[in-house]
C-alpha positions in Angstrom: 84.0 60.6 61.4 86.3 59.4 63.9 89.4 57.6 64.3 89.6 55.1 67.1 92.8 52.2 67.5 91.7 48.6 67.8 94.2 46.1 68.4 97.1 48.1 66.6 94.9 49.0 63.9 92.9 52.3 62.5 89.5 52.6 61.8 86.7 55.6 61.1 83.8 55.1 63.3 80.8 57.2 62.7 79.4 59.0 66.1 76.0 60.3 67.5 75.4 61.7 70.8 73.9 58.8 73.5 75.9 56.3 71.6 78.9 54.3 73.5 82.0 53.6 71.8 81.4 50.3 71.5 78.3 50.4 69.5 80.2 53.0 67.3 82.7 51.1 66.9 80.7 47.9 66.4 78.7 49.9 63.9 81.1 50.3 61.7 82.5 46.3 61.4 85.6 46.8 64.2 85.9 43.5 65.1 85.5 44.4 69.2 85.1 41.7 72.1 84.0 43.3 75.5 83.2 41.3 78.6 81.1 43.7 80.0 78.9 41.2 82.2 82.8 40.2 83.2 84.9 42.3 85.5 86.6 44.0 82.5 90.5 42.9 84.0 92.0 42.2 80.6 90.3 45.0 79.6 89.4 43.2 75.9 87.3 46.9 74.7 89.9 49.3 75.2 90.2 51.4 72.2 92.4 54.2 71.7 90.6 57.2 70.8 92.2 60.8 69.4 93.0 63.4 72.9 92.1 66.1 70.7 88.6 65.0 70.3 88.0 63.7 74.3 85.9 66.4 74.9 83.4 64.3 72.9 83.4 61.7 75.4 81.6 61.5 78.7 84.7 61.6 81.8 86.5 58.8 82.3 84.7 56.6 84.8 86.2 54.9 87.8 86.2 51.0 86.4 87.9 52.7 83.5 90.5 54.3 85.8 90.7 50.8 87.8 91.2 49.1 84.6 93.1 51.0 82.3 95.2 52.5 84.8 96.2 56.6 84.6 99.0 55.8 81.7 96.6 54.6 79.5 94.1 56.9 79.9 96.9 59.8 79.8 97.4 58.8 75.8 93.9 58.6 75.1 92.7 54.9 75.5 88.9 54.5 76.9 86.7 51.5 77.4 84.4 51.1 74.6 81.7 49.8 76.8 82.2 52.9 79.7 82.5 56.1 76.9 79.3 57.7 76.0 79.7 60.4 72.8 77.8 63.8 74.3 
C-alpha cells in the first residue's frame, strides 16, 4: 500500500505494475477528478506521492512538467493520469 495526498487529505492505495496512479486512487475511493480529454490546465488529478517511493513510478512526462512546474514536481506532485507504476 502507498500513501497519497489529494486535496489536503491522505489516502492509502494499492498499486500494481502497469496501473496508472489515477486508476489506483479511484479503486480505493479517492474522489479524484481528471480532465484527461482537456488540456490539463487546472491539474485536477494532481496527487502528491511520497518522494521516497517515486522510483515506483514512470518518469515525469513533459505534460506534467508543463502543467505542474518543477517546484511541485520536486516535492512529489504528479498528474495521476500520467504516472504509471513500473
